[in-house]
Chimera marker file (.cmm) of the C-alpha trace (Angstrom):
<marker_set name="trace">
<marker id="1" x="16.794" y="-11.971" z="-9.605" r="1" g="1" b="0" radius="0.5"/>
<marker id="2" x="19.799" y="-11.171" z="-7.460" r="1" g="1" b="0" radius="0.5"/>
<marker id="3" x="21.892" y="-8.142" z="-8.258" r="1" g="1" b="0" radius="0.5"/>
<marker id="4" x="24.781" y="-6.403" z="-6.564" r="1" g="1" b="0" radius="0.5"/>
<marker id="5" x="23.793" y="-2.970" z="-7.816" r="1" g="1" b="0" radius="0.5"/>
<marker id="6" x="20.628" y="-0.970" z="-7.379" r="1" g="1" b="0" radius="0.5"/>
<marker id="7" x="19.284" y="1.906" z="-9.420" r="1" g="1" b="0" radius="0.5"/>
<marker id="8" x="16.331" y="3.744" z="-7.879" r="1" g="1" b="0" radius="0.5"/>
<marker id="9" x="15.141" y="7.305" z="-8.159" r="1" g="1" b="0" radius="0.5"/>
<marker id="10" x="13.803" y="7.195" z="-4.610" r="1" g="1" b="0" radius="0.5"/>
<marker id="11" x="13.702" y="4.892" z="-1.608" r="1" g="1" b="0" radius="0.5"/>
<marker id="12" x="10.895" y="4.916" z="0.957" r="1" g="1" b="0" radius="0.5"/>
<marker id="13" x="11.689" y="3.800" z="4.501" r="1" g="1" b="0" radius="0.5"/>
<marker id="14" x="8.684" y="2.035" z="6.021" r="1" g="1" b="0" radius="0.5"/>
<marker id="15" x="5.763" y="0.346" z="4.359" r="1" g="1" b="0" radius="0.5"/>
<marker id="16" x="2.993" y="1.730" z="6.539" r="1" g="1" b="0" radius="0.5"/>
<marker id="17" x="0.190" y="3.923" z="5.264" r="1" g="1" b="0" radius="0.5"/>
<marker id="18" x="2.399" y="6.976" z="4.673" r="1" g="1" b="0" radius="0.5"/>
<marker id="19" x="5.183" y="4.954" z="3.053" r="1" g="1" b="0" radius="0.5"/>
<marker id="20" x="2.695" y="3.104" z="0.870" r="1" g="1" b="0" radius="0.5"/>
<marker id="21" x="1.047" y="6.355" z="-0.255" r="1" g="1" b="0" radius="0.5"/>
<marker id="22" x="4.393" y="7.986" z="-0.987" r="1" g="1" b="0" radius="0.5"/>
<marker id="23" x="5.711" y="5.005" z="-2.941" r="1" g="1" b="0" radius="0.5"/>
<marker id="24" x="2.529" y="4.700" z="-4.971" r="1" g="1" b="0" radius="0.5"/>
<marker id="25" x="2.469" y="8.417" z="-5.808" r="1" g="1" b="0" radius="0.5"/>
<marker id="26" x="6.139" y="8.431" z="-6.830" r="1" g="1" b="0" radius="0.5"/>
<marker id="27" x="5.804" y="5.246" z="-8.908" r="1" g="1" b="0" radius="0.5"/>
<marker id="28" x="2.729" y="6.631" z="-10.672" r="1" g="1" b="0" radius="0.5"/>
<marker id="29" x="4.834" y="9.692" z="-11.443" r="1" g="1" b="0" radius="0.5"/>
<marker id="30" x="7.298" y="7.490" z="-13.280" r="1" g="1" b="0" radius="0.5"/>
<marker id="31" x="10.012" y="7.242" z="-10.637" r="1" g="1" b="0" radius="0.5"/>
<marker id="32" x="11.705" y="3.914" z="-9.999" r="1" g="1" b="0" radius="0.5"/>
<marker id="33" x="10.811" y="3.452" z="-6.335" r="1" g="1" b="0" radius="0.5"/>
<marker id="34" x="11.858" y="0.990" z="-3.632" r="1" g="1" b="0" radius="0.5"/>
<marker id="35" x="10.270" y="0.434" z="-0.224" r="1" g="1" b="0" radius="0.5"/>
<marker id="36" x="12.374" y="-0.786" z="2.689" r="1" g="1" b="0" radius="0.5"/>
<marker id="37" x="10.518" y="-2.188" z="5.673" r="1" g="1" b="0" radius="0.5"/>
<marker id="38" x="11.968" y="-4.199" z="8.529" r="1" g="1" b="0" radius="0.5"/>
<marker id="39" x="8.832" y="-6.163" z="9.297" r="1" g="1" b="0" radius="0.5"/>
<marker id="40" x="8.147" y="-9.725" z="8.256" r="1" g="1" b="0" radius="0.5"/>
<marker id="41" x="5.296" y="-8.432" z="6.085" r="1" g="1" b="0" radius="0.5"/>
<marker id="42" x="5.454" y="-5.230" z="4.112" r="1" g="1" b="0" radius="0.5"/>
<marker id="43" x="3.031" y="-2.710" z="5.509" r="1" g="1" b="0" radius="0.5"/>
<marker id="44" x="2.013" y="-1.525" z="8.902" r="1" g="1" b="0" radius="0.5"/>
<marker id="45" x="-1.070" y="-2.181" z="10.973" r="1" g="1" b="0" radius="0.5"/>
<marker id="46" x="-3.241" y="0.170" z="8.902" r="1" g="1" b="0" radius="0.5"/>
<marker id="47" x="-2.444" y="-1.466" z="5.563" r="1" g="1" b="0" radius="0.5"/>
<marker id="48" x="-2.612" y="-5.118" z="6.644" r="1" g="1" b="0" radius="0.5"/>
<marker id="49" x="-5.106" y="-5.367" z="9.499" r="1" g="1" b="0" radius="0.5"/>
<marker id="50" x="-6.483" y="-1.930" z="10.319" r="1" g="1" b="0" radius="0.5"/>
<marker id="51" x="-8.211" y="0.874" z="8.480" r="1" g="1" b="0" radius="0.5"/>
<marker id="52" x="-7.570" y="-0.240" z="4.870" r="1" g="1" b="0" radius="0.5"/>
<marker id="53" x="-9.248" y="-3.674" z="5.195" r="1" g="1" b="0" radius="0.5"/>
<marker id="54" x="-11.993" y="-2.106" z="7.310" r="1" g="1" b="0" radius="0.5"/>
<marker id="55" x="-12.729" y="0.479" z="4.630" r="1" g="1" b="0" radius="0.5"/>
<marker id="56" x="-12.855" y="-2.252" z="1.981" r="1" g="1" b="0" radius="0.5"/>
<marker id="57" x="-15.324" y="-4.298" z="4.058" r="1" g="1" b="0" radius="0.5"/>
<marker id="58" x="-17.503" y="-1.276" z="4.798" r="1" g="1" b="0" radius="0.5"/>
<marker id="59" x="-17.610" y="-0.351" z="1.112" r="1" g="1" b="0" radius="0.5"/>
<marker id="60" x="-18.506" y="-3.925" z="0.121" r="1" g="1" b="0" radius="0.5"/>
<marker id="61" x="-21.300" y="-3.923" z="2.722" r="1" g="1" b="0" radius="0.5"/>
<marker id="62" x="-22.629" y="-0.626" z="1.378" r="1" g="1" b="0" radius="0.5"/>
<marker id="63" x="-22.630" y="-1.928" z="-2.208" r="1" g="1" b="0" radius="0.5"/>
<marker id="64" x="-24.435" y="-5.101" z="-1.087" r="1" g="1" b="0" radius="0.5"/>
<marker id="65" x="-27.008" y="-3.042" z="0.833" r="1" g="1" b="0" radius="0.5"/>
<marker id="66" x="-27.633" y="-0.768" z="-2.148" r="1" g="1" b="0" radius="0.5"/>
<marker id="67" x="-27.983" y="-3.757" z="-4.493" r="1" g="1" b="0" radius="0.5"/>
<marker id="68" x="-30.507" y="-5.408" z="-2.205" r="1" g="1" b="0" radius="0.5"/>
<marker id="69" x="-32.565" y="-2.261" z="-1.681" r="1" g="1" b="0" radius="0.5"/>
<marker id="70" x="-32.478" y="-0.748" z="-5.177" r="1" g="1" b="0" radius="0.5"/>
<link id1="1" id2="2" r="1" g="1" b="0" radius="0.2"/>
<link id1="2" id2="3" r="1" g="1" b="0" radius="0.2"/>
<link id1="3" id2="4" r="1" g="1" b="0" radius="0.2"/>
<link id1="4" id2="5" r="1" g="1" b="0" radius="0.2"/>
<link id1="5" id2="6" r="1" g="1" b="0" radius="0.2"/>
<link id1="6" id2="7" r="1" g="1" b="0" radius="0.2"/>
<link id1="7" id2="8" r="1" g="1" b="0" radius="0.2"/>
<link id1="8" id2="9" r="1" g="1" b="0" radius="0.2"/>
<link id1="9" id2="10" r="1" g="1" b="0" radius="0.2"/>
<link id1="10" id2="11" r="1" g="1" b="0" radius="0.2"/>
<link id1="11" id2="12" r="1" g="1" b="0" radius="0.2"/>
<link id1="12" id2="13" r="1" g="1" b="0" radius="0.2"/>
<link id1="13" id2="14" r="1" g="1" b="0" radius="0.2"/>
<link id1="14" id2="15" r="1" g="1" b="0" radius="0.2"/>
<link id1="15" id2="16" r="1" g="1" b="0" radius="0.2"/>
<link id1="16" id2="17" r="1" g="1" b="0" radius="0.2"/>
<link id1="17" id2="18" r="1" g="1" b="0" radius="0.2"/>
<link id1="18" id2="19" r="1" g="1" b="0" radius="0.2"/>
<link id1="19" id2="20" r="1" g="1" b="0" radius="0.2"/>
<link id1="20" id2="21" r="1" g="1" b="0" radius="0.2"/>
<link id1="21" id2="22" r="1" g="1" b="0" radius="0.2"/>
<link id1="22" id2="23" r="1" g="1" b="0" radius="0.2"/>
<link id1="23" id2="24" r="1" g="1" b="0" radius="0.2"/>
<link id1="24" id2="25" r="1" g="1" b="0" radius="0.2"/>
<link id1="25" id2="26" r="1" g="1" b="0" radius="0.2"/>
<link id1="26" id2="27" r="1" g="1" b="0" radius="0.2"/>
<link id1="27" id2="28" r="1" g="1" b="0" radius="0.2"/>
<link id1="28" id2="29" r="1" g="1" b="0" radius="0.2"/>
<link id1="29" id2="30" r="1" g="1" b="0" radius="0.2"/>
<link id1="30" id2="31" r="1" g="1" b="0" radius="0.2"/>
<link id1="31" id2="32" r="1" g="1" b="0" radius="0.2"/>
<link id1="32" id2="33" r="1" g="1" b="0" radius="0.2"/>
<link id1="33" id2="34" r="1" g="1" b="0" radius="0.2"/>
<link id1="34" id2="35" r="1" g="1" b="0" radius="0.2"/>
<link id1="35" id2="36" r="1" g="1" b="0" radius="0.2"/>
<link id1="36" id2="37" r="1" g="1" b="0" radius="0.2"/>
<link id1="37" id2="38" r="1" g="1" b="0" radius="0.2"/>
<link id1="38" id2="39" r="1" g="1" b="0" radius="0.2"/>
<link id1="39" id2="40" r="1" g="1" b="0" radius="0.2"/>
<link id1="40" id2="41" r="1" g="1" b="0" radius="0.2"/>
<link id1="41" id2="42" r="1" g="1" b="0" radius="0.2"/>
<link id1="42" id2="43" r="1" g="1" b="0" radius="0.2"/>
<link id1="43" id2="44" r="1" g="1" b="0" radius="0.2"/>
<link id1="44" id2="45" r="1" g="1" b="0" radius="0.2"/>
<link id1="45" id2="46" r="1" g="1" b="0" radius="0.2"/>
<link id1="46" id2="47" r="1" g="1" b="0" radius="0.2"/>
<link id1="47" id2="48" r="1" g="1" b="0" radius="0.2"/>
<link id1="48" id2="49" r="1" g="1" b="0" radius="0.2"/>
<link id1="49" id2="50" r="1" g="1" b="0" radius="0.2"/>
<link id1="50" id2="51" r="1" g="1" b="0" radius="0.2"/>
<link id1="51" id2="52" r="1" g="1" b="0" radius="0.2"/>
<link id1="52" id2="53" r="1" g="1" b="0" radius="0.2"/>
<link id1="53" id2="54" r="1" g="1" b="0" radius="0.2"/>
<link id1="54" id2="55" r="1" g="1" b="0" radius="0.2"/>
<link id1="55" id2="56" r="1" g="1" b="0" radius="0.2"/>
<link id1="56" id2="57" r="1" g="1" b="0" radius="0.2"/>
<link id1="57" id2="58" r="1" g="1" b="0" radius="0.2"/>
<link id1="58" id2="59" r="1" g="1" b="0" radius="0.2"/>
<link id1="59" id2="60" r="1" g="1" b="0" radius="0.2"/>
<link id1="60" id2="61" r="1" g="1" b="0" radius="0.2"/>
<link id1="61" id2="62" r="1" g="1" b="0" radius="0.2"/>
<link id1="62" id2="63" r="1" g="1" b="0" radius="0.2"/>
<link id1="63" id2="64" r="1" g="1" b="0" radius="0.2"/>
<link id1="64" id2="65" r="1" g="1" b="0" radius="0.2"/>
<link id1="65" id2="66" r="1" g="1" b="0" radius="0.2"/>
<link id1="66" id2="67" r="1" g="1" b="0" radius="0.2"/>
<link id1="67" id2="68" r="1" g="1" b="0" radius="0.2"/>
<link id1="68" id2="69" r="1" g="1" b="0" radius="0.2"/>
<link id1="69" id2="70" r="1" g="1" b="0" radius="0.2"/>
</marker_set>
């Protein structure tokens, strides 16, 4: 959908970990939120390839370990 007008309560500049957290918090609070990021993919190193995926893998490994050793 292309539009020539925009109506947002807030705009976040940058889709890295801080921008992502801010946008999520504001959206959960009911604010119409936009994220502007200049990269080809939305999100910084932490969100796409760094600590967030690492934490997900570590958690999955812990769950698997607990299931196997219950």
